[in-house]
C-alpha positions, 0 to 999 in steps of 0.5 A: 500499499502507498502511504501517500496515494500518489501512483508513480508515474515513468515519464520513459514508461509512457512513451514507450507504452504508447509506441515508437510512432507517437508522441510521448504523454504531456505534462497535461496527461500526466497532471490530470491522472494526479489530479484524480488520484487526488479526487479520488482518495478525498472521496474514498476519505469521505466514504469511509467518514460515512461509513464509520458514523453508520456504524460499518467501517471501523474508526480506526480504518476511516483515520487511516483514509483520512490520513491518506488522503491528507497526505496525498493533499500534502503533496499536492499542494507541495507541488503546486507550490514549487510549480509557482516558485518555478514560474515566479524565478523564469518570470523574474528572470532578466531578458536580454 
């Protein structure tokens, strides 16, 4: 089980899986997949909380699900902060 909830993706594997004649996976596709995983982890945490309230899921399982969702959100926030910082660095570079 992946404690963060994100699947590690090898960009070189994406190109090989698509075939030699097609373009490699673009950033948008990778970003879309990461956002989908984030949404799925949040939805699973919500279901676990609902299940704990109704008695179908133990409180421990709900807490683990919430911790996984929080970890996934922390990683996504960290990546977003790094992207914004990189953008700001590029924008502050002198031209010419």
